[in-house]
C-alpha positions in Angstrom: 97.4 66.7 64.0 97.9 64.6 61.4 101.4 62.7 60.5 101.9 64.8 57.8 101.3 61.7 55.3 97.5 61.5 56.4 95.1 64.1 57.3 92.2 62.4 59.0 88.4 63.5 59.2 89.3 64.8 62.7 92.3 66.7 62.1 90.4 68.8 59.5 87.4 69.4 62.2 90.6 70.4 64.8 91.8 72.9 61.8 88.1 74.2 61.0 87.7 74.8 64.7 90.9 76.4 65.1 90.3 78.8 62.0 86.9 79.7 63.1 88.4 80.7 66.6 91.0 83.5 64.4 88.6 84.4 62.0 86.3 85.6 64.7 88.9 86.9 66.8 90.0 88.6 63.4 86.3 90.3 63.1 85.6 91.1 66.4 85.7 94.9 66.6 85.4 95.9 63.1 82.6 97.2 61.1 82.7 93.8 58.7 79.7 92.8 57.2 80.9 89.1 58.2 79.9 88.4 61.7 82.1 86.5 64.2 80.0 83.4 64.3 81.8 80.3 63.1 83.3 79.7 67.0 79.4 78.9 67.5 78.8 77.7 64.0 81.8 75.6 63.4 81.4 73.2 66.6 77.3 72.9 65.8 77.8 71.2 62.9 80.7 69.0 64.1 78.7 68.2 66.6 75.8 66.6 64.0 75.3 64.7 61.5 77.5 66.6 59.4 80.2 65.6 61.0 80.8 62.8 58.5 82.3 65.1 55.8 84.9 67.4 55.6 84.0 70.8 56.1 85.2 73.8 54.9 84.8 77.7 55.3 85.7 80.9 53.1 84.2 84.6 53.8 81.3 83.7 55.3 79.6 79.9 54.1 80.8 76.8 55.3 80.3 74.2 52.8 81.0 70.0 53.1 83.0 67.4 50.7 83.4 64.1 50.6 86.9 63.9 50.9 89.6 66.5 52.0 89.8 69.4 49.4 92.4 69.4 47.2 94.4 72.7 48.7 94.6 71.0 52.1 97.0 68.3 53.9 95.9 64.7 52.5 94.0 67.0 49.5 92.1 64.6 46.6 91.8 65.9 43.4 88.4 63.9 42.7 86.9 65.2 46.2 83.4 66.8 45.4 81.3 69.2 46.9 77.4 68.4 48.5 74.9 70.9 46.8 73.8 72.5 50.1 75.5 75.0 52.5 75.2 77.7 55.1 75.7 81.0 55.0 75.9 84.0 57.2 75.9 88.0 57.4 75.0 91.0 59.7 71.6 91.6 58.3 69.7 90.9 61.6 67.6 93.8 62.9 69.8 94.8 65.5 72.7 94.1 63.5 73.3 90.7 64.0 74.1 87.1 62.4 71.4 85.6 59.6 72.3 82.5 58.6 71.1 81.2 55.3 70.9 77.7 54.8 71.0 76.8 50.7 70.6 73.9 49.1 72.6 73.3 45.4 76.1 75.4 44.8 76.2 79.2 45.7 77.2 81.0 42.3 76.3 78.6 40.5 74.0 77.9 37.6 71.0 76.6 38.5 71.0 78.9 41.3 70.8 77.4 44.4 67.5 77.7 46.8 66.9 79.4 50.1 66.1 76.9 51.9 65.1 78.6 55.5 67.1 81.6 57.3 67.1 82.0 60.5 69.3 83.5 63.6 70.5 80.8 65.2 73.5 78.6 64.4 72.4 75.3 65.5 68.7 75.6 63.7 70.7 76.9 60.5 73.0 73.1 60.9 70.1 71.1 61.6 68.1 72.7 58.7 71.4 71.7 56.3 71.9 68.3 57.6 68.0 67.6 56.3 68.8 69.2 52.9 71.7 66.9 52.8 69.9 64.3 54.2 72.7 63.3 56.2 72.2 59.7 58.5 73.3 61.0 62.2 73.2 57.5 63.3 76.0 56.2 60.5 78.3 58.8 60.6 80.9 57.2 58.0 84.2 58.5 59.9 87.3 57.3 57.9 
């Protein structure tokens, strides 16, 4: 991953996959409200048109930026988060995960708009692709 001076978009995705695996492993067998779904969600996002953006996870959501976030390797202060994200929690009737797709920014004014809610990670990813109007034919990798 990276050479210490440069951190590519692929490096960021590789890192998110590793973090997803570790986070899910820490949640298994616990009574957390956060379900262990990142191992499914992050690769689904990477396989979609969302792969052109820098991913970031925190607690129970996945969001994207137009550059590496300032707190990571190669981070930039001018990177901006895109106005949409996915959140997830154990809210299904069977205690399973529910994914929510949001247009706008969570915890900011104006309030974000809930687009769909689904129990399927791939369906949530595709809904977020539409929210962000990402063109999958030209991923524009850096």
